Each structure stands twice: as C-alpha cells, then as structure tokens.
PQR file with spaces between the fields and no chain letter, atoms N, CA, C, O and H, PARSE charges and radii, in Angstrom:
ATOM       1  N    MET     1      31.210   84.924    2.448 -0.4000 1.5000
ATOM       2  CA   MET     1      31.741   83.841    3.358 -0.0000 2.0000
ATOM       3  C    MET     1      32.486   84.544    4.503  0.5500 1.7000
ATOM       4  O    MET     1      33.428   85.317    4.328 -0.5500 1.4000
ATOM       5  N    ASP     2      31.988   84.210    5.644 -0.4000 1.5000
ATOM       6  CA   ASP     2      32.675   84.770    6.745 -0.0000 2.0000
ATOM       7  C    ASP     2      33.887   84.101    7.113  0.5500 1.7000
ATOM       8  O    ASP     2      34.168   83.059    6.520 -0.5500 1.4000
ATOM       9  H    ASP     2      31.223   83.581    5.786  0.4000 1.0000
ATOM      10  N    GLY     3      34.704   84.580    8.075 -0.4000 1.5000
ATOM      11  CA   GLY     3      35.975   84.071    8.470 -0.0000 2.0000
ATOM      12  C    GLY     3      36.052   82.730    9.014  0.5500 1.7000
ATOM      13  O    GLY     3      37.036   82.012    8.838 -0.5500 1.4000
ATOM      14  H    GLY     3      34.476   85.426    8.557  0.4000 1.0000
ATOM      15  N    ARG     4      34.978   82.367    9.703 -0.4000 1.5000
ATOM      16  CA   ARG     4      34.779   80.860   10.230 -0.0000 2.0000
ATOM      17  C    ARG     4      34.587   79.945    9.101  0.5500 1.7000
ATOM      18  O    ARG     4      35.272   78.923    9.074 -0.5500 1.4000
ATOM      19  H    ARG     4      34.178   82.951    9.846  0.4000 1.0000
ATOM      20  N    GLU     5      33.733   80.185    8.153 -0.4000 1.5000
ATOM      21  CA   GLU     5      33.589   79.458    6.986 -0.0000 2.0000
ATOM      22  C    GLU     5      34.885   79.257    6.248  0.5500 1.7000
ATOM      23  O    GLU     5      35.200   78.129    5.871 -0.5500 1.4000
ATOM      24  H    GLU     5      33.177   81.016    8.174  0.4000 1.0000
ATOM      25  N    PHE     6      35.719   80.401    6.005 -0.4000 1.5000
ATOM      26  CA   PHE     6      36.878   80.306    5.155 -0.0000 2.0000
ATOM      27  C    PHE     6      37.874   79.352    5.883  0.5500 1.7000
ATOM      28  O    PHE     6      38.457   78.421    5.328 -0.5500 1.4000
ATOM      29  H    PHE     6      35.463   81.318    6.311  0.4000 1.0000
ATOM      30  N    ARG     7      37.999   79.712    7.239 -0.4000 1.5000
ATOM      31  CA   ARG     7      38.996   78.755    7.853 -0.0000 2.0000
ATOM      32  C    ARG     7      38.638   77.350    7.988  0.5500 1.7000
ATOM      33  O    ARG     7      39.521   76.511    8.169 -0.5500 1.4000
ATOM      34  H    ARG     7      37.525   80.468    7.690  0.4000 1.0000
ATOM      35  N    SER     8      37.377   77.024    7.912 -0.4000 1.5000
ATOM      36  CA   SER     8      36.906   75.606    7.809 -0.0000 2.0000
ATOM      37  C    SER     8      37.293   75.004    6.452  0.5500 1.7000
ATOM      38  O    SER     8      37.804   73.891    6.331 -0.5500 1.4000
ATOM      39  H    SER     8      36.659   77.705    7.765  0.4000 1.0000
ATOM      40  N    LEU     9      36.997   75.855    5.420 -0.4000 1.5000
ATOM      41  CA   LEU     9      37.351   75.421    4.047 -0.0000 2.0000
ATOM      42  C    LEU     9      38.793   75.242    3.951  0.5500 1.7000
ATOM      43  O    LEU     9      39.220   74.266    3.334 -0.5500 1.4000
ATOM      44  H    LEU     9      36.581   76.759    5.518  0.4000 1.0000
ATOM      45  N    GLU    10      39.556   76.036    4.467 -0.4000 1.5000
ATOM      46  CA   GLU    10      41.053   75.919    4.495 -0.0000 2.0000
ATOM      47  C    GLU    10      41.502   74.615    5.078  0.5500 1.7000
ATOM      48  O    GLU    10      42.283   73.860    4.499 -0.5500 1.4000
ATOM      49  H    GLU    10      39.209   76.829    4.968  0.4000 1.0000
ATOM      50  N    ARG    11      41.003   74.400    6.181 -0.4000 1.5000
ATOM      51  CA   ARG    11      41.315   73.018    6.950 -0.0000 2.0000
ATOM      52  C    ARG    11      40.862   71.873    6.180  0.5500 1.7000
ATOM      53  O    ARG    11      41.583   70.876    6.152 -0.5500 1.4000
ATOM      54  H    ARG    11      40.369   75.013    6.651  0.4000 1.0000
ATOM      55  N    ALA    12      39.794   71.887    5.570 -0.4000 1.5000
ATOM      56  CA   ALA    12      39.500   70.796    4.646 -0.0000 2.0000
ATOM      57  C    ALA    12      40.299   70.576    3.495  0.5500 1.7000
ATOM      58  O    ALA    12      40.666   69.467    3.110 -0.5500 1.4000
ATOM      59  H    ALA    12      39.208   72.697    5.592  0.4000 1.0000
ATOM      60  N    ALA    13      40.580   71.755    2.909 -0.4000 1.5000
ATOM      61  CA   ALA    13      41.614   71.644    1.775 -0.0000 2.0000
ATOM      62  C    ALA    13      43.019   71.156    2.157  0.5500 1.7000
ATOM      63  O    ALA    13      43.663   70.396    1.434 -0.5500 1.4000
ATOM      64  H    ALA    13      40.282   72.657    3.222  0.4000 1.0000
ATOM      65  N    GLU    14      43.453   71.622    3.307 -0.4000 1.5000
ATOM      66  CA   GLU    14      44.755   70.971    3.778 -0.0000 2.0000
ATOM      67  C    GLU    14      44.821   69.601    3.961  0.5500 1.7000
ATOM      68  O    GLU    14      45.770   68.906    3.594 -0.5500 1.4000
ATOM      69  H    GLU    14      42.931   72.239    3.895  0.4000 1.0000
ATOM      70  N    LYS    15      43.693   69.148    4.599 -0.4000 1.5000
ATOM      71  CA   LYS    15      43.572   67.513    4.779 -0.0000 2.0000
ATOM      72  C    LYS    15      43.643   66.848    3.408  0.5500 1.7000
ATOM      73  O    LYS    15      44.156   65.729    3.400 -0.5500 1.4000
ATOM      74  H    LYS    15      42.923   69.712    4.897  0.4000 1.0000
ATOM      75  N    LEU    16      43.255   67.300    2.355 -0.4000 1.5000
ATOM      76  CA   LEU    16      43.338   66.887    1.064 -0.0000 2.0000
ATOM      77  C    LEU    16      44.399   67.128    0.216  0.5500 1.7000
ATOM      78  O    LEU    16      44.422   66.811   -0.973 -0.5500 1.4000
ATOM      79  H    LEU    16      42.838   68.209    2.361  0.4000 1.0000
ATOM      80  N    ASN    17      45.517   67.842    0.990 -0.4000 1.5000
ATOM      81  CA   ASN    17      46.602   68.201    0.399 -0.0000 2.0000
ATOM      82  C    ASN    17      46.408   69.291   -0.859  0.5500 1.7000
ATOM      83  O    ASN    17      47.112   69.288   -1.869 -0.5500 1.4000
ATOM      84  H    ASN    17      45.498   68.100    1.956  0.4000 1.0000
ATOM      85  N    LEU    18      45.402   70.145   -0.614 -0.4000 1.5000
ATOM      86  CA   LEU    18      45.037   71.080   -1.585 -0.0000 2.0000
ATOM      87  C    LEU    18      45.269   72.592   -0.892  0.5500 1.7000
ATOM      88  O    LEU    18      45.460   72.774    0.310 -0.5500 1.4000
ATOM      89  H    LEU    18      44.831   70.147    0.206  0.4000 1.0000
ATOM      90  N    GLU    19      45.217   73.529   -1.817 -0.4000 1.5000
ATOM      91  CA   GLU    19      45.420   74.915   -1.274 -0.0000 2.0000
ATOM      92  C    GLU    19      44.143   75.873   -1.910  0.5500 1.7000
ATOM      93  O    GLU    19      43.874   75.847   -3.111 -0.5500 1.4000
ATOM      94  H    GLU    19      45.063   73.381   -2.794  0.4000 1.0000
ATOM      95  N    VAL    20      43.526   76.578   -1.091 -0.4000 1.5000
ATOM      96  CA   VAL    20      42.447   77.544   -1.626 -0.0000 2.0000
ATOM      97  C    VAL    20      43.441   78.883   -2.052  0.5500 1.7000
ATOM      98  O    VAL    20      44.232   79.474   -1.317 -0.5500 1.4000
ATOM      99  H    VAL    20      43.745   76.600   -0.116  0.4000 1.0000
ATOM     100  N    VAL    21      43.168   79.117   -3.299 -0.4000 1.5000
ATOM     101  CA   VAL    21      43.931   80.370   -4.072 -0.0000 2.0000
ATOM     102  C    VAL    21      43.070   81.292   -4.323  0.5500 1.7000
ATOM     103  O    VAL    21      43.541   82.367   -4.694 -0.5500 1.4000
ATOM     104  H    VAL    21      42.525   78.637   -3.896  0.4000 1.0000
ATOM     105  N    GLY    22      41.686   81.181   -4.215 -0.4000 1.5000
ATOM     106  CA   GLY    22      40.739   82.294   -4.516 -0.0000 2.0000
ATOM     107  C    GLY    22      39.426   81.979   -4.413  0.5500 1.7000
ATOM     108  O    GLY    22      39.071   80.991   -3.769 -0.5500 1.4000
ATOM     109  H    GLY    22      41.304   80.308   -3.914  0.4000 1.0000
ATOM     110  N    THR    23      38.562   82.784   -5.037 -0.4000 1.5000
ATOM     111  CA   THR    23      37.058   82.685   -4.891 -0.0000 2.0000
ATOM     112  C    THR    23      36.544   82.881   -6.234  0.5500 1.7000
ATOM     113  O    THR    23      37.282   83.350   -7.101 -0.5500 1.4000
ATOM     114  H    THR    23      38.851   83.586   -5.560  0.4000 1.0000
ATOM     115  N    TYR    24      35.345   82.562   -6.479 -0.4000 1.5000
ATOM     116  CA   TYR    24      34.534   82.769   -7.751 -0.0000 2.0000
ATOM     117  C    TYR    24      33.166   83.201   -7.403  0.5500 1.7000
ATOM     118  O    TYR    24      32.656   82.735   -6.384 -0.5500 1.4000
ATOM     119  H    TYR    24      34.746   82.181   -5.775  0.4000 1.0000
ATOM     120  N    HIS    25      32.506   84.055   -8.149 -0.4000 1.5000
ATOM     121  CA   HIS    25      31.136   84.478   -7.950 -0.0000 2.0000
ATOM     122  C    HIS    25      30.564   84.901   -9.441  0.5500 1.7000
ATOM     123  O    HIS    25      31.238   84.942  -10.470 -0.5500 1.4000
ATOM     124  H    HIS    25      32.921   84.433   -8.976  0.4000 1.0000
ATOM     125  N    SER    26      29.340   85.167   -9.327 -0.4000 1.5000
ATOM     126  CA   SER    26      28.696   85.696  -10.707 -0.0000 2.0000
ATOM     127  C    SER    26      28.110   87.087  -10.471  0.5500 1.7000
ATOM     128  O    SER    26      27.577   87.375   -9.400 -0.5500 1.4000
ATOM     129  H    SER    26      28.793   85.134   -8.491  0.4000 1.0000
ATOM     130  N    HIS    27      28.216   87.927  -11.466 -0.4000 1.5000
ATOM     131  CA   HIS    27      27.373   89.155  -11.659 -0.0000 2.0000
ATOM     132  C    HIS    27      26.373   88.954  -12.560  0.5500 1.7000
ATOM     133  O    HIS    27      26.625   88.630  -13.720 -0.5500 1.4000
ATOM     134  H    HIS    27      28.649   87.693  -12.337  0.4000 1.0000
ATOM     135  N    ILE    28      25.076   89.137  -12.084 -0.4000 1.5000
ATOM     136  CA   ILE    28      24.016   88.808  -12.952 -0.0000 2.0000
ATOM     137  C    ILE    28      23.592   89.923  -13.755  0.5500 1.7000
ATOM     138  O    ILE    28      22.894   89.739  -14.752 -0.5500 1.4000
ATOM     139  H    ILE    28      24.871   89.400  -11.141  0.4000 1.0000
ATOM     140  N    VAL    29      24.019   91.233  -13.340 -0.4000 1.5000
ATOM     141  CA   VAL    29      23.573   92.453  -14.107 -0.0000 2.0000
ATOM     142  C    VAL    29      24.827   93.436  -14.118  0.5500 1.7000
ATOM     143  O    VAL    29      24.679   94.654  -14.218 -0.5500 1.4000
ATOM     144  H    VAL    29      24.586   91.383  -12.530  0.4000 1.0000
ATOM     145  N    TRP    30      26.047   92.833  -14.011 -0.4000 1.5000
ATOM     146  CA   TRP    30      27.135   93.715  -14.165 -0.0000 2.0000
ATOM     147  C    TRP    30      28.371   93.041  -14.784  0.5500 1.7000
ATOM     148  O    TRP    30      28.483   91.816  -14.811 -0.5500 1.4000
ATOM     149  H    TRP    30      26.167   91.844  -13.931  0.4000 1.0000
ATOM     150  N    PHE    31      29.226   93.818  -15.242 -0.4000 1.5000
ATOM     151  CA   PHE    31      30.586   93.233  -15.838 -0.0000 2.0000
ATOM     152  C    PHE    31      31.270   92.237  -15.011  0.5500 1.7000
ATOM     153  O    PHE    31      31.072   92.172  -13.798 -0.5500 1.4000
ATOM     154  H    PHE    31      29.136   94.814  -15.219  0.4000 1.0000
ATOM     155  N    ALA    32      32.125   91.406  -15.681 -0.4000 1.5000
ATOM     156  CA   ALA    32      32.930   90.424  -14.988 -0.0000 2.0000
ATOM     157  C    ALA    32      34.143   91.146  -14.426  0.5500 1.7000
ATOM     158  O    ALA    32      35.258   90.708  -14.707 -0.5500 1.4000
ATOM     159  H    ALA    32      32.285   91.459  -16.666  0.4000 1.0000
ATOM     160  N    LYS    33      34.019   92.173  -13.687 -0.4000 1.5000
ATOM     161  CA   LYS    33      34.923   93.038  -13.049 -0.0000 2.0000
ATOM     162  C    LYS    33      34.651   93.185  -11.537  0.5500 1.7000
ATOM     163  O    LYS    33      33.507   93.506  -11.216 -0.5500 1.4000
ATOM     164  H    LYS    33      33.113   92.529  -13.459  0.4000 1.0000
ATOM     165  N    PRO    34      35.551   92.991  -10.595 -0.5600 1.5000
ATOM     166  CA   PRO    34      35.359   93.157   -9.318  0.2800 2.0000
ATOM     167  C    PRO    34      34.964   94.616   -8.846  0.5500 1.7000
ATOM     168  O    PRO    34      35.618   95.569   -9.270 -0.5500 1.4000
ATOM     169  N    GLY    35      33.936   94.803   -8.002 -0.4000 1.5000
ATOM     170  CA   GLY    35      33.673   95.999   -7.466 -0.0000 2.0000
ATOM     171  C    GLY    35      34.429   96.228   -6.093  0.5500 1.7000
ATOM     172  O    GLY    35      35.112   95.326   -5.607 -0.5500 1.4000
ATOM     173  H    GLY    35      33.404   94.030   -7.657  0.4000 1.0000
ATOM     174  N    ASN    36      34.298   97.344   -5.544 -0.4000 1.5000
ATOM     175  CA   ASN    36      34.961   97.768   -4.309 -0.0000 2.0000
ATOM     176  C    ASN    36      34.785   96.660   -3.220  0.5500 1.7000
ATOM     177  O    ASN    36      35.747   96.145   -2.649 -0.5500 1.4000
ATOM     178  H    ASN    36      33.744   98.075   -5.939  0.4000 1.0000
ATOM     179  N    SER    37      33.504   96.338   -2.980 -0.4000 1.5000
ATOM     180  CA   SER    37      33.217   95.394   -1.929 -0.0000 2.0000
ATOM     181  C    SER    37      33.640   94.003   -2.200  0.5500 1.7000
ATOM     182  O    SER    37      33.927   93.287   -1.240 -0.5500 1.4000
ATOM     183  H    SER    37      32.722   96.756   -3.443  0.4000 1.0000
ATOM     184  N    ASP    38      33.719   93.481   -3.579 -0.4000 1.5000
ATOM     185  CA   ASP    38      34.453   92.272   -3.860 -0.0000 2.0000
ATOM     186  C    ASP    38      35.956   92.412   -3.368  0.5500 1.7000
ATOM     187  O    ASP    38      36.441   91.553   -2.632 -0.5500 1.4000
ATOM     188  H    ASP    38      33.486   94.063   -4.358  0.4000 1.0000
ATOM     189  N    ILE    39      36.696   93.539   -3.801 -0.4000 1.5000
ATOM     190  CA   ILE    39      38.074   93.561   -3.429 -0.0000 2.0000
ATOM     191  C    ILE    39      38.405   93.744   -1.888  0.5500 1.7000
ATOM     192  O    ILE    39      39.339   93.191   -1.309 -0.5500 1.4000
ATOM     193  H    ILE    39      36.302   94.237   -4.399  0.4000 1.0000
ATOM     194  N    THR    40      37.575   94.526   -1.376 -0.4000 1.5000
ATOM     195  CA   THR    40      37.942   94.618    0.097 -0.0000 2.0000
ATOM     196  C    THR    40      37.255   93.349    1.009  0.5500 1.7000
ATOM     197  O    THR    40      37.523   93.188    2.200 -0.5500 1.4000
ATOM     198  H    THR    40      36.816   94.976   -1.847  0.4000 1.0000
ATOM     199  N    GLY    41      36.455   92.600    0.351 -0.4000 1.5000
ATOM     200  CA   GLY    41      35.944   91.296    1.017 -0.0000 2.0000
ATOM     201  C    GLY    41      36.780   90.151    0.779  0.5500 1.7000
ATOM     202  O    GLY    41      36.418   89.033    1.143 -0.5500 1.4000
ATOM     203  H    GLY    41      36.237   92.730   -0.617  0.4000 1.0000
ATOM     204  N    THR    42      37.947   90.365    0.152 -0.4000 1.5000
ATOM     205  CA   THR    42      38.836   89.056   -0.044 -0.0000 2.0000
ATOM     206  C    THR    42      40.247   89.191    0.443  0.5500 1.7000
ATOM     207  O    THR    42      40.558   90.320    0.823 -0.5500 1.4000
ATOM     208  H    THR    42      38.241   91.274   -0.144  0.4000 1.0000
ATOM     209  N    TRP    43      40.979   88.439    0.492 -0.4000 1.5000
ATOM     210  CA   TRP    43      42.595   88.547    0.992 -0.0000 2.0000
ATOM     211  C    TRP    43      43.462   88.892    0.066  0.5500 1.7000
ATOM     212  O    TRP    43      43.280   88.423   -1.058 -0.5500 1.4000
ATOM     213  H    TRP    43      40.727   87.522    0.183  0.4000 1.0000
ATOM     214  N    ASP    44      44.466   89.674    0.267 -0.4000 1.5000
ATOM     215  CA   ASP    44      45.420   90.176   -0.518 -0.0000 2.0000
ATOM     216  C    ASP    44      46.303   88.904   -1.173  0.5500 1.7000
ATOM     217  O    ASP    44      46.781   87.973   -0.523 -0.5500 1.4000
ATOM     218  H    ASP    44      44.614   90.055    1.180  0.4000 1.0000
ATOM     219  N    GLY    45      46.391   89.088   -2.519 -0.4000 1.5000
ATOM     220  CA   GLY    45      47.098   88.067   -3.340 -0.0000 2.0000
ATOM     221  C    GLY    45      46.151   87.051   -3.822  0.5500 1.7000
ATOM     222  O    GLY    45      46.580   86.186   -4.584 -0.5500 1.4000
ATOM     223  H    GLY    45      46.003   89.844   -3.047  0.4000 1.0000
ATOM     224  N    SER    46      44.948   87.050   -3.480 -0.4000 1.5000
ATOM     225  CA   SER    46      44.050   85.971   -3.954 -0.0000 2.0000
ATOM     226  C    SER    46      43.666   86.081   -5.328  0.5500 1.7000
ATOM     227  O    SER    46      43.832   87.153   -5.911 -0.5500 1.4000
ATOM     228  H    SER    46      44.599   87.754   -2.861  0.4000 1.0000
ATOM     229  N    LEU    47      43.171   85.089   -5.911 -0.4000 1.5000
ATOM     230  CA   LEU    47      42.541   85.072   -7.365 -0.0000 2.0000
ATOM     231  C    LEU    47      41.008   85.150   -7.118  0.5500 1.7000
ATOM     232  O    LEU    47      40.446   84.641   -6.148 -0.5500 1.4000
ATOM     233  H    LEU    47      43.036   84.218   -5.438  0.4000 1.0000
ATOM     234  N    MET    48      40.355   85.901   -8.186 -0.4000 1.5000
ATOM     235  CA   MET    48      38.849   86.067   -8.125 -0.0000 2.0000
ATOM     236  C    MET    48      38.456   85.811   -9.560  0.5500 1.7000
ATOM     237  O    MET    48      38.816   86.535  -10.489 -0.5500 1.4000
ATOM     238  H    MET    48      40.811   86.314   -8.974  0.4000 1.0000
ATOM     239  N    LEU    49      37.655   84.681   -9.696 -0.4000 1.5000
ATOM     240  CA   LEU    49      37.020   84.419  -11.139 -0.0000 2.0000
ATOM     241  C    LEU    49      35.389   84.922  -11.119  0.5500 1.7000
ATOM     242  O    LEU    49      34.559   84.467  -10.332 -0.5500 1.4000
ATOM     243  H    LEU    49      37.363   84.093   -8.942  0.4000 1.0000
ATOM     244  N    ILE    50      35.177   85.711  -11.906 -0.4000 1.5000
ATOM     245  CA   ILE    50      33.798   86.380  -12.073 -0.0000 2.0000
ATOM     246  C    ILE    50      33.154   85.990  -13.431  0.5500 1.7000
ATOM     247  O    ILE    50      33.726   86.068  -14.519 -0.5500 1.4000
ATOM     248  H    ILE    50      35.852   86.081  -12.544  0.4000 1.0000
ATOM     249  N    VAL    51      31.968   85.587  -13.233 -0.4000 1.5000
ATOM     250  CA   VAL    51      31.115   85.350  -14.429 -0.0000 2.0000
ATOM     251  C    VAL    51      30.083   86.373  -14.565  0.5500 1.7000
ATOM     252  O    VAL    51      29.276   86.659  -13.681 -0.5500 1.4000
ATOM     253  H    VAL    51      31.503   85.523  -12.350  0.4000 1.0000
ATOM     254  N    ASP    52      30.153   86.889  -15.680 -0.4000 1.5000
ATOM     255  CA   ASP    52      28.975   88.040  -16.064 -0.0000 2.0000
ATOM     256  C    ASP    52      28.055   87.192  -16.877  0.5500 1.7000
ATOM     257  O    ASP    52      28.304   86.918  -18.051 -0.5500 1.4000
ATOM     258  H    ASP    52      30.809   86.657  -16.398  0.4000 1.0000
ATOM     259  N    THR    53      26.906   86.746  -16.200 -0.4000 1.5000
ATOM     260  CA   THR    53      25.942   85.987  -16.766 -0.0000 2.0000
ATOM     261  C    THR    53      24.994   86.674  -17.885  0.5500 1.7000
ATOM     262  O    THR    53      24.221   85.955  -18.519 -0.5500 1.4000
ATOM     263  H    THR    53      26.704   86.969  -15.246  0.4000 1.0000
ATOM     264  N    MET    54      25.051   87.970  -18.109 -0.4000 1.5000
ATOM     265  CA   MET    54      24.293   88.685  -19.063 -0.0000 2.0000
ATOM     266  C    MET    54      25.059   88.598  -20.404  0.5500 1.7000
ATOM     267  O    MET    54      24.515   88.207  -21.436 -0.5500 1.4000
ATOM     268  H    MET    54      25.678   88.554  -17.594  0.4000 1.0000
ATOM     269  N    ASP    55      26.405   89.000  -20.327 -0.4000 1.5000
ATOM     270  CA   ASP    55      27.258   89.020  -21.523 -0.0000 2.0000
ATOM     271  C    ASP    55      27.984   87.646  -21.703  0.5500 1.7000
ATOM     272  O    ASP    55      28.730   87.473  -22.668 -0.5500 1.4000
ATOM     273  H    ASP    55      26.847   89.318  -19.488  0.4000 1.0000
ATOM     274  N    LYS    56      27.772   86.704  -20.805 -0.4000 1.5000
ATOM     275  CA   LYS    56      28.423   85.268  -20.887 -0.0000 2.0000
ATOM     276  C    LYS    56      29.879   85.448  -21.008  0.5500 1.7000
ATOM     277  O    LYS    56      30.494   84.830  -21.877 -0.5500 1.4000
ATOM     278  H    LYS    56      27.167   86.844  -20.022  0.4000 1.0000
ATOM     279  N    ASP    57      30.501   86.291  -20.158 -0.4000 1.5000
ATOM     280  CA   ASP    57      31.890   86.624  -20.056 -0.0000 2.0000
ATOM     281  C    ASP    57      32.459   86.195  -18.735  0.5500 1.7000
ATOM     282  O    ASP    57      31.771   86.290  -17.718 -0.5500 1.4000
ATOM     283  H    ASP    57      30.001   86.793  -19.453  0.4000 1.0000
ATOM     284  N    ILE    58      33.681   85.729  -18.703 -0.4000 1.5000
ATOM     285  CA   ILE    58      34.345   85.165  -17.655 -0.0000 2.0000
ATOM     286  C    ILE    58      35.745   85.904  -17.538  0.5500 1.7000
ATOM     287  O    ILE    58      36.483   85.976  -18.521 -0.5500 1.4000
ATOM     288  H    ILE    58      34.240   85.652  -19.529  0.4000 1.0000
ATOM     289  N    LYS    59      36.060   86.406  -16.414 -0.4000 1.5000
ATOM     290  CA   LYS    59      37.494   87.009  -16.112 -0.0000 2.0000
ATOM     291  C    LYS    59      37.843   86.531  -14.889  0.5500 1.7000
ATOM     292  O    LYS    59      37.064   86.112  -14.033 -0.5500 1.4000
ATOM     293  H    LYS    59      35.461   86.347  -15.616  0.4000 1.0000
ATOM     294  N    LEU    60      39.302   86.615  -14.804 -0.4000 1.5000
ATOM     295  CA   LEU    60      40.089   86.221  -13.663 -0.0000 2.0000
ATOM     296  C    LEU    60      40.952   87.367  -13.287  0.5500 1.7000
ATOM     297  O    LEU    60      41.694   87.973  -14.060 -0.5500 1.4000
ATOM     298  H    LEU    60      39.935   86.955  -15.500  0.4000 1.0000
ATOM     299  N    TRP    61      40.797   87.586  -12.126 -0.4000 1.5000
ATOM     300  CA   TRP    61      41.598   88.746  -11.368 -0.0000 2.0000
ATOM     301  C    TRP    61      42.430   88.376  -10.245  0.5500 1.7000
ATOM     302  O    TRP    61      42.077   87.480   -9.479 -0.5500 1.4000
ATOM     303  H    TRP    61      40.194   87.093  -11.498  0.4000 1.0000
ATOM     304  N    ARG    62      43.677   89.105  -10.077 -0.4000 1.5000
ATOM     305  CA   ARG    62      44.436   88.874   -8.983 -0.0000 2.0000
ATOM     306  C    ARG    62      44.243   90.157   -8.042  0.5500 1.7000
ATOM     307  O    ARG    62      44.460   91.290   -8.473 -0.5500 1.4000
ATOM     308  H    ARG    62      43.965   89.833  -10.700  0.4000 1.0000
ATOM     309  N    ILE    63      43.861   89.934   -6.854 -0.4000 1.5000
ATOM     310  CA   ILE    63      43.812   91.083   -5.927 -0.0000 2.0000
ATOM     311  C    ILE    63      44.960   91.340   -5.277  0.5500 1.7000
ATOM     312  O    ILE    63      45.506   90.439   -4.641 -0.5500 1.4000
ATOM     313  H    ILE    63      43.685   89.014   -6.503  0.4000 1.0000
ATOM     314  N    LYS    64      45.507   92.637   -5.341 -0.4000 1.5000
ATOM     315  CA   LYS    64      46.810   92.846   -4.679 -0.0000 2.0000
ATOM     316  C    LYS    64      46.627   94.291   -4.209  0.5500 1.7000
ATOM     317  O    LYS    64      46.239   95.144   -5.006 -0.5500 1.4000
ATOM     318  H    LYS    64      45.063   93.369   -5.857  0.4000 1.0000
ATOM     319  N    ASN    65      46.898   94.584   -2.936 -0.4000 1.5000
ATOM     320  CA   ASN    65      47.081   96.076   -2.443 -0.0000 2.0000
ATOM     321  C    ASN    65      45.843   96.780   -2.982  0.5500 1.7000
ATOM     322  O    ASN    65      45.897   97.746   -3.744 -0.5500 1.4000
ATOM     323  H    ASN    65      47.214   93.890   -2.288  0.4000 1.0000
ATOM     324  N    THR    66      44.812   96.267   -2.565 -0.4000 1.5000
ATOM     325  CA   THR    66      43.324   96.707   -2.816 -0.0000 2.0000
ATOM     326  C    THR    66      43.116   97.158   -4.206  0.5500 1.7000
ATOM     327  O    THR    66      42.450   98.168   -4.433 -0.5500 1.4000
ATOM     328  H    THR    66      44.768   95.483   -1.947  0.4000 1.0000
ATOM     329  N    ARG    67      43.659   96.450   -5.158 -0.4000 1.5000
ATOM     330  CA   ARG    67      43.464   96.646   -6.637 -0.0000 2.0000
ATOM     331  C    ARG    67      43.347   95.211   -7.298  0.5500 1.7000
ATOM     332  O    ARG    67      43.832   94.173   -6.848 -0.5500 1.4000
ATOM     333  H    ARG    67      44.200   95.629   -4.974  0.4000 1.0000
ATOM     334  N    ALA    68      42.624   95.358   -8.427 -0.4000 1.5000
ATOM     335  CA   ALA    68      42.289   94.282   -9.196 -0.0000 2.0000
ATOM     336  C    ALA    68      43.190   94.134  -10.457  0.5500 1.7000
ATOM     337  O    ALA    68      43.153   95.066  -11.260 -0.5500 1.4000
ATOM     338  H    ALA    68      42.230   96.202   -8.792  0.4000 1.0000
ATOM     339  N    TYR    69      43.888   93.210  -10.688 -0.4000 1.5000
ATOM     340  CA   TYR    69      44.685   93.048  -11.945 -0.0000 2.0000
ATOM     341  C    TYR    69      44.243   91.833  -12.703  0.5500 1.7000
ATOM     342  O    TYR    69      44.144   90.742  -12.141 -0.5500 1.4000
ATOM     343  H    TYR    69      43.918   92.453  -10.036  0.4000 1.0000
ATOM     344  N    PRO    70      43.972   92.011  -13.991 -0.5600 1.5000
ATOM     345  CA   PRO    70      43.552   91.032  -14.931  0.2800 2.0000
ATOM     346  C    PRO    70      44.645   89.815  -15.115  0.5500 1.7000
ATOM     347  O    PRO    70      45.863   89.949  -15.229 -0.5500 1.4000
ATOM     348  N    VAL    71      43.988   88.753  -15.112 -0.4000 1.5000
ATOM     349  CA   VAL    71      45.091   87.482  -15.311 -0.0000 2.0000
ATOM     350  C    VAL    71      44.573   86.815  -16.518  0.5500 1.7000
ATOM     351  O    VAL    71      43.357   86.679  -16.652 -0.5500 1.4000
ATOM     352  H    VAL    71      42.998   88.644  -15.018  0.4000 1.0000
ATOM     353  N    SER    72      45.391   86.394  -17.394 -0.4000 1.5000
ATOM     354  CA   SER    72      45.235   85.681  -18.579 -0.0000 2.0000
ATOM     355  C    SER    72      44.938   84.158  -18.160  0.5500 1.7000
ATOM     356  O    SER    72      45.569   83.524  -17.315 -0.5500 1.4000
ATOM     357  H    SER    72      46.379   86.505  -17.284  0.4000 1.0000
ATOM     358  N    PHE    73      43.931   83.733  -18.866 -0.4000 1.5000
ATOM     359  CA   PHE    73      43.697   82.163  -18.612 -0.0000 2.0000
ATOM     360  C    PHE    73      43.023   81.589  -19.813  0.5500 1.7000
ATOM     361  O    PHE    73      42.583   82.349  -20.676 -0.5500 1.4000
ATOM     362  H    PHE    73      43.419   84.248  -19.553  0.4000 1.0000
ATOM     363  N    GLU    74      42.926   80.421  -19.911 -0.4000 1.5000
ATOM     364  CA   GLU    74      42.242   79.687  -20.935 -0.0000 2.0000
ATOM     365  C    GLU    74      41.385   78.578  -20.299  0.5500 1.7000
ATOM     366  O    GLU    74      41.745   77.820  -19.398 -0.5500 1.4000
ATOM     367  H    GLU    74      43.284   79.803  -19.210  0.4000 1.0000
ATOM     368  N    ILE    75      40.112   78.611  -20.959 -0.4000 1.5000
ATOM     369  CA   ILE    75      39.069   77.537  -20.634 -0.0000 2.0000
ATOM     370  C    ILE    75      39.179   76.370  -21.505  0.5500 1.7000
ATOM     371  O    ILE    75      38.977   76.420  -22.719 -0.5500 1.4000
ATOM     372  H    ILE    75      39.819   79.226  -21.691  0.4000 1.0000
ATOM     373  N    ILE    76      39.521   75.257  -20.824 -0.4000 1.5000
ATOM     374  CA   ILE    76      39.699   74.040  -21.697 -0.0000 2.0000
ATOM     375  C    ILE    76      38.729   73.031  -21.423  0.5500 1.7000
ATOM     376  O    ILE    76      38.742   71.975  -22.055 -0.5500 1.4000
ATOM     377  H    ILE    76      39.685   75.216  -19.838  0.4000 1.0000
C-alpha cells in the first residue's frame, strides 16, 4: 500500500469515527513472522497480523523501533 492509498484509508476511517491501527497480510510459504521488508514497510507503533497459510498459524505483532514484538490475542 503506498502513501496515497494509506492516507485515503485513514480519511475514510476518520469519517466513520474509526482508527487504522495496523495491517494484515498472509505468508503463503513462510512463517507468520514479519520479514525485514514487512517491518520497514509499515509505520512505527502499528500492529501487524500475519497469517501463515501453510501451517494455518496466525500471529499478531507490534512494530516498534524497527523490531517486531509478539502480541497476545485470542480469536473468538
């Protein structure tokens, strides 16, 4: 997602009284862990949900200071 798309998404969310807190994507042949390009391609402090489609694993990460930190969550 480029900067223009993201700003457009933020404006739409704001009109609905919502806030964009992160992104999600899948890894079809890799673990549910962000790679370097995932980390550098997002904004500091954001959440990133990654789905590993091979192992059927889902992980949530907080991206902070160019590092990814696991976040506990529950799927309900």
